[in-house]
TORFI-78461 format. One record per residue (C-alpha): x, y, z. Coordinates in steps of 0.02 Angstrom, whole numbers, padded with zeros to 5 digits, always signed. Each point is the difference from the previous one (the first is absolute). Example, Ala and Ser with C-alpha at 12.3 -4.5 7.8 and 13.67 -1.06 7.14 Angstrom:
2
+00615-00225+00390;+00069+00172-00033;
This chain:
132
+04847+04525+04763;-00146+00112-00024;-00142-00011+00138;-00146-00116-00050;-00167+00079-00031;-00067-00010+00188;+00152+00078+00054;-00036+00154-00080;-00137+00088+00116;+00143-00017+00151;+00123+00089-00142;-00112+00140-00015;-00051+00014+00160;+00170+00029+00058;+00024+00115-00146;-00148+00090+00071;+00057+00011+00174;+00186+00057-00050;-00096+00141-00114;-00097+00047+00155;+00170+00016+00097;+00063+00121-00151;-00166+00089+00013;+00040+00021+00201;+00179+00063-00015;-00034+00126-00125;-00168+00058+00062;-00008-00065+00183;-00177+00048+00085;+00024+00160+00109;-00101-00092+00149;+00130-00138+00002;+00154+00110-00014;-00073+00113+00148;-00017-00152+00106;+00158-00087-00058;+00112+00119-00075;+00149-00070-00131;-00053-00167+00070;-00123+00001-00171;+00146-00010-00106;+00091-00158+00076;-00185-00091+00007;-00021+00053-00186;+00182-00090-00037;-00066-00156+00082;-00153+00016-00097;+00118+00034-00155;+00129-00132+00021;-00115-00125+00085;-00116+00008-00149;+00126-00003-00140;+00111-00137+00078;-00165-00131+00028;-00068+00072-00167;+00169-00064-00088;-00001-00179+00126;-00189-00042-00076;+00030+00051-00180;+00176-00110-00001;-00097-00123+00110;+00158-00008+00119;-00053+00011+00184;+00129+00109+00053;-00065+00168-00068;-00170-00023+00114;+00087-00074+00143;+00103+00158+00015;-00163+00124-00068;-00132-00054+00116;+00092+00051+00166;+00030+00160-00060;-00179+00022-00061;-00068-00061+00155;+00108+00109+00097;-00051+00148-00090;-00197-00031-00015;-00005-00041+00203;+00109+00170+00023;-00141+00097-00100;-00128-00094+00087;+00057+00078+00161;+00031+00171-00055;-00176-00005-00069;-00073-00062+00153;+00085+00123+00110;-00082+00146-00097;-00171-00064+00090;-00091+00069-00172;-00129-00137-00037;+00012+00009-00181;+00210-00023+00027;-00025-00139+00137;-00100-00087-00113;+00122+00001-00127;+00143-00051+00115;-00104-00147+00038;-00002-00063-00173;+00181+00030-00002;+00040-00106+00157;-00098-00139-00081;+00098-00001-00151;+00158+00008+00099;-00047-00152+00088;-00033-00081-00183;+00156+00055-00055;+00098-00072+00161;-00105-00164-00017;+00065-00005-00193;+00177+00014+00064;-00025-00150+00122;-00070-00110-00141;+00148+00060-00113;+00127-00065+00140;-00102-00153+00017;+00010-00049-00181;+00179+00051-00005;+00049-00119+00137;-00109-00142-00099;+00075+00026-00139;+00186+00001+00063;-00048-00151+00097;-00072-00101-00156;+00160+00050-00102;+00116-00071+00143;-00108-00167+00001;+00012-00003-00197;+00188+00022+00005;+00016-00156+00113;-00012+00091+00170;-00095-00058+00135;-00177+00101+00064;
């Protein structure tokens, strides 16, 4: 089933994050590589895998995609935030604060999805004759 129009913003947002991960893997920022070395590729991989997983989940209206993708995205964004803050260069620290905020929003989204999944499972159980 293809997503309803209100979900398209999430699909495109997650695709954009995956594209950013591809860009970070192909042309990583030299300042980030200087601080982190090869870890930048792991984080880029998290952006790619998390973005694709969450986009497919949103597109097909299946909670599993976002449930798997959002924690990967939150982890990657938080790691980048710490690295940028560690540079102590004001423009990068500001970018790190932005990424920290986005990481917290991704984490909150993953918690919301888990709550929805639990409630849907409980409702299905009750519908099928089970007790609360």
